[in-house]
N, C-alpha and C positions, 0 to 999 in steps of 0.2 A: 442756371442759365441766365437768370436776371442779373446776377453779379457780373457775368461776362459781358452782358449787353451794356451795363453801367460803365464798365472799363472801356469798352469799344467807344461808347459815346464820348468819354473824356478824351480818348485818343483822336477822335474826329475833330473835336474842338481845338485840340492842339495842332493838328494838321492844317486846319483852317487858319489858325493864328500864324503858323509858319508861312503860309502862302499869302497871306493878306497884309502882314506887318511890314513896314520898311526894314531893310536889312539891318540897321544898327539895333533895332528893337526886337528882332525875331526871337532871340533866346529867352528874353524876359517875357514876351507874350506867349510863348509856348508853354511856360510854366504858369503865368498868371491867369490866362483864360480858363484852362481846365480846373485850376485851383478855385477860381471864382465860382464856376458852375458846381463843383463838388461841395463847396461850403453852402451854397444855396440849397443844393440837393439834400445835404445832411441836416440843415437847420430846420427846414419846414417838413414836418412829418405829422401824420395822424396818430394820436395816442392809441396804444394797444394794437398797432399794426403788427401782425404776426410775422410779416416778412422782414421786420426790423426788430430791434430790441424791445420795442413797445414804449421806449422812452423818446422824448422829443425836446428840442430846445425851444421851438416855436410851435405850439399846438395849432394844427391846420386842419380845417374840415376835410373830410375825404374827397369830396368833389374838387376842391381847390388843389389838393395833393395830386389827384389824378390829372388835372390840367397841367400842373408842373411837370409831372412825369412825361406826358405827351410832349410838352415843350422841350424837355431835355432830349428825350430819345429821337423825336422827329426833327428836332433842331440840329441834332448831330448828323442826321441824314442830309439836312439842308446845308449844313457846314461842309460836308463832303462834296455835295454838288457845287457849291460855291468855290471849293478848292480844285475844281475841274476833274473830279473823280466821279463822273456821271454814272458809270456802270456800278461802281461800289455803292454810290448813294441810293440808286433804285433798288439794288439788292438788299441793302440794310433796311430801307423802308418796307420792303416786302417781308423780310424776317420780322420786323417789328409788328406788322399787321398780324402775321400768323401767331407771334408770341402773345399779343393782347387777346386774340381770339381764343387761344388755348388757356389763358389765365383769366377767363371770364369770371370765375368765382371771386378772384381778388378784385377785379374791376367792380363787380357788383357790391362787394364789401366796402370798397372806398366810396362809392356813390351813395351808400346808405349811412355812412358815418360822417 
């Protein structure tokens, strides 16, 4: 489920880039913005995180990683809202709240590491 939400987040950033960028730059921005988010997402990780390989490029404390995850996930909902997809943005935000409540054990693990 988490992987699907990550892919949805990247698509949301791409949609926002498409609607926000000037016409000549749209195609480049649609690729660059999600790629930038994905690189940040992948580089900053908490060592020994079971939801990942356990390896990391930049070792990040769990609470900081949790804030990064919230920024990416809920930033995707905000990007949808900014792209004038209000109903989808609110739906995604609701799904994200439910997801984080159901994955409370991972959230607590991150906050402790």
